[in-house]
N, C-alpha and C positions, 0 to 999 in steps of 0.2 A: 587688163585681164581680170576676170572675176575670180573669186575664191572657188576652189574645188569643193563640191558638195560631198560630204561623207556618205558612203553607202550604208544602209541599215545593216546591222550585224545580225547574222543568223547564229544564235548561241548553240544550236544543235549541230552546226557544221564547222566548228573550229577546233583547234588543238586543245587538249585538256588544260595545259598551262595557261593558254590565252583565255579560256573560259573562266578559270580561277581568278584571273586578273579582273575580269568584268564582274565576277561575283563579289570580290573585295570592294571594288568601286561602288557597287550597289549598296553594300553594307555601310560604307562610309557616306552614303548620300550623294555620290558624285556621278552616278551612272547617267543621269539625265543630261548633265553638262557634257560628258564624254560623247554621248550619243548625238547631241546636237552640234557640238563644236570640235570634237575630236580630242585626242589625248593632249595635244599641245595647249589646250585651254586650261589645263591644271597648273597649279603652282608647283615649284620644286618641292615644297613641303608636302603637298598632297601626293605627288608621285613618289616621293621618298617613303611616305607612310604605306602606300600600296605595295611598293617594292619590299619594304621590311616585312609586312604581313605575308606577302607571297613567299618570300624566302623562309620565314618561320614555318609556314604550312608545308612547304616542300620538304623541309628537313624533319618535320614531325612524323611523316609517313615512313 
């Protein structure tokens, strides 16, 4: 069996929290890898960084 190809993400048609996650990935320079290989391609350190920044921004509002 081949690997499942990720569908392109429409940032205008996703939940606000999910959109913020993609924005943070872009700021960290990880969006290209996520778009090409999915979230599983990131290291635990990278996902932790995204999660930490996501949590910080959610509580800031």
